[in-house]
N, C-alpha and C positions, 0 to 999 in steps of 0.2 A: 504494500500499499504506499509505503514511503517513496518507492521508486515512481509510482504512478503520480503521486502528489508533486514530486520534483519535475517530472515530465510536463504535467499540466501547467505548473508555474512558468517553466521555460517556454512552452508553446504560447502561453498567454502573453508573455513579453514579446515573443517573436511575431505574433499575429498582426499587431498594428503596423509593423514595418513592411508588410507585404502589400503590394498594390493589386488588389483583385476587384473586378467590376461586379456590379449587381447590388441587390439589396443586402441588408445585414445578414439575412438567412442565407442567401446565395453565396456570399463571401465566406461565411463560416463553414458551410458545407464543402465548398471548394478547398479551403485551407485544410479542413479535417481530412478529407479524402486524400489529398496530396501527402500530408504527413502520415496518415494511416497507412498508405501504400509503402511509404519508406520504412516505417516500423515493421510492417508485415514482412517485407523482404529480409530485414535484419533479424527479426524475432523468429519467424517461422521457417523460411527457406534456409537461412544460415544454420539454424539449429539442426534441421534435417540433414544438411550436408556434413555436419560435424559429429553428430551423434547417431547411434543405432536406435531407430524408432520401430517398434514392432508393427504398429498399424499406422502407416503414413497418412492414409486418407482420413482416419478418425482424428489424428493429431492435427492435420491441416484444418479440418472442419472446426474442432474445438477452439484452436488458437485464433482462427479467423473470426469466429463468433465473438470471442472475447475482445478482439481488437475493434471489430465493428461496434460493439457495445461501448467500449472505452472512448473511441473517437466520435461516435454518435453523441454521447453525453457532452464531450468537449464542444462539438458543433452547436448544440442547444445552448450551452452556457455562453459561448462566445457571441452567438446571435442575440441572445437576450441582453447581455451586457452592452454590446455595441449598438443595438437597436435603441436602447435607452439613451445612449450618448449621442445618437444621430437620428432623431425622430423622423426626419424627412426621407430616411432610407437612401440617402445619397452617399456615394463613396466618400471616405474621409478626405478632407481638403477641398471639397467642391462646394 
């Protein structure tokens, strides 16, 4: 849980530095999907390449579900926070 909390803090600091178009929800979903894919390759694919996994497909499904849930929650939190900061749903700086 500590690792996830540190990741969330780091990604929350990184998010405002990214220029993504769309509403607060669209930007949050794009950012979370991009970062989630990065984490998926390093957490799931790299683990399978390094370790012996008895049931590869079950492992991929379980870990993928966990990461979708984790980064789905991140997208919701980012969208809610940044929608409140930017009520017109305009990209930051516009």
